[in-house]
TORKOL-4160 file (C-alpha; in steps of 0.2 Angstrom, whole numbers, padded with zeros to 4 digits, m for minus):
89
<pt num="1" X="m0441" Y="0337" Z="1480"/>
<pt num="2" X="m0454" Y="0325" Z="1486"/>
<pt num="3" X="m0451" Y="0306" Z="1484"/>
<pt num="4" X="m0459" Y="0298" Z="1469"/>
<pt num="5" X="m0472" Y="0285" Z="1472"/>
<pt num="6" X="m0470" Y="0270" Z="1461"/>
<pt num="7" X="m0486" Y="0260" Z="1457"/>
<pt num="8" X="m0490" Y="0247" Z="1444"/>
<pt num="9" X="m0504" Y="0244" Z="1432"/>
<pt num="10" X="m0507" Y="0232" Z="1418"/>
<pt num="11" X="m0512" Y="0238" Z="1401"/>
<pt num="12" X="m0528" Y="0229" Z="1394"/>
<pt num="13" X="m0530" Y="0222" Z="1377"/>
<pt num="14" X="m0539" Y="0238" Z="1372"/>
<pt num="15" X="m0525" Y="0249" Z="1379"/>
<pt num="16" X="m0534" Y="0254" Z="1395"/>
<pt num="17" X="m0524" Y="0257" Z="1411"/>
<pt num="18" X="m0532" Y="0259" Z="1428"/>
<pt num="19" X="m0526" Y="0273" Z="1438"/>
<pt num="20" X="m0523" Y="0267" Z="1456"/>
<pt num="21" X="m0537" Y="0272" Z="1468"/>
<pt num="22" X="m0524" Y="0282" Z="1480"/>
<pt num="23" X="m0519" Y="0293" Z="1465"/>
<pt num="24" X="m0537" Y="0295" Z="1459"/>
<pt num="25" X="m0541" Y="0301" Z="1477"/>
<pt num="26" X="m0526" Y="0312" Z="1479"/>
<pt num="27" X="m0529" Y="0321" Z="1462"/>
<pt num="28" X="m0548" Y="0321" Z="1462"/>
<pt num="29" X="m0550" Y="0310" Z="1447"/>
<pt num="30" X="m0567" Y="0304" Z="1446"/>
<pt num="31" X="m0577" Y="0296" Z="1432"/>
<pt num="32" X="m0578" Y="0308" Z="1418"/>
<pt num="33" X="m0563" Y="0318" Z="1423"/>
<pt num="34" X="m0553" Y="0323" Z="1408"/>
<pt num="35" X="m0534" Y="0320" Z="1408"/>
<pt num="36" X="m0520" Y="0326" Z="1397"/>
<pt num="37" X="m0507" Y="0314" Z="1391"/>
<pt num="38" X="m0491" Y="0320" Z="1385"/>
<pt num="39" X="m0477" Y="0311" Z="1376"/>
<pt num="40" X="m0459" Y="0316" Z="1378"/>
<pt num="41" X="m0441" Y="0311" Z="1383"/>
<pt num="42" X="m0446" Y="0292" Z="1382"/>
<pt num="43" X="m0460" Y="0295" Z="1395"/>
<pt num="44" X="m0479" Y="0296" Z="1395"/>
<pt num="45" X="m0485" Y="0309" Z="1407"/>
<pt num="46" X="m0503" Y="0309" Z="1413"/>
<pt num="47" X="m0511" Y="0325" Z="1420"/>
<pt num="48" X="m0528" Y="0329" Z="1427"/>
<pt num="49" X="m0535" Y="0342" Z="1416"/>
<pt num="50" X="m0538" Y="0359" Z="1424"/>
<pt num="51" X="m0557" Y="0362" Z="1423"/>
<pt num="52" X="m0562" Y="0376" Z="1412"/>
<pt num="53" X="m0579" Y="0383" Z="1419"/>
<pt num="54" X="m0584" Y="0390" Z="1402"/>
<pt num="55" X="m0581" Y="0373" Z="1393"/>
<pt num="56" X="m0590" Y="0364" Z="1407"/>
<pt num="57" X="m0606" Y="0374" Z="1406"/>
<pt num="58" X="m0606" Y="0376" Z="1387"/>
<pt num="59" X="m0623" Y="0370" Z="1381"/>
<pt num="60" X="m0629" Y="0367" Z="1399"/>
<pt num="61" X="m0644" Y="0378" Z="1397"/>
<pt num="62" X="m0648" Y="0374" Z="1379"/>
<pt num="63" X="m0666" Y="0367" Z="1383"/>
<pt num="64" X="m0671" Y="0382" Z="1393"/>
<pt num="65" X="m0679" Y="0399" Z="1387"/>
<pt num="66" X="m0667" Y="0412" Z="1381"/>
<pt num="67" X="m0662" Y="0425" Z="1393"/>
<pt num="68" X="m0656" Y="0436" Z="1379"/>
<pt num="69" X="m0673" Y="0436" Z="1371"/>
<pt num="70" X="m0681" Y="0440" Z="1388"/>
<pt num="71" X="m0669" Y="0455" Z="1391"/>
<pt num="72" X="m0672" Y="0461" Z="1373"/>
<pt num="73" X="m0691" Y="0460" Z="1375"/>
<pt num="74" X="m0690" Y="0470" Z="1392"/>
<pt num="75" X="m0679" Y="0483" Z="1384"/>
<pt num="76" X="m0691" Y="0485" Z="1369"/>
<pt num="77" X="m0706" Y="0487" Z="1382"/>
<pt num="78" X="m0696" Y="0500" Z="1392"/>
<pt num="79" X="m0691" Y="0510" Z="1376"/>
<pt num="80" X="m0710" Y="0510" Z="1371"/>
<pt num="81" X="m0714" Y="0517" Z="1388"/>
<pt num="82" X="m0701" Y="0530" Z="1387"/>
<pt num="83" X="m0707" Y="0535" Z="1370"/>
<pt num="84" X="m0725" Y="0536" Z="1376"/>
<pt num="85" X="m0720" Y="0548" Z="1389"/>
<pt num="86" X="m0711" Y="0559" Z="1377"/>
<pt num="87" X="m0726" Y="0559" Z="1365"/>
<pt num="88" X="m0738" Y="0564" Z="1380"/>
<pt num="89" X="m0728" Y="0580" Z="1383"/>
C-alpha cells in the first residue's frame, strides 16, 4: 500500500478549502472540475468526479440547427423521389 501524503489546508469562514496544487496536478483537478464528497466513519473523503461524456455534452449544441430535422427532411425527399419512380412505371 502506498504511503499516504499528509497536507494541511485551512477552512475559510465560508467553508472553503483549497486543495493543494500538487494534488490538483496529480488528479487533474482544474477550475470547474466536479468532485464528490463522501462522509463516513468519521472521515470526509473527496474524489475527483469521473467525467460523464453524455453529461458534459448535454445542451452543447442547443443553439445550432437540429440535425434530426435535417435527416427527417432528407428522408422525406428521398421517399418522394422513390414514390415518383414507382408512379412513372
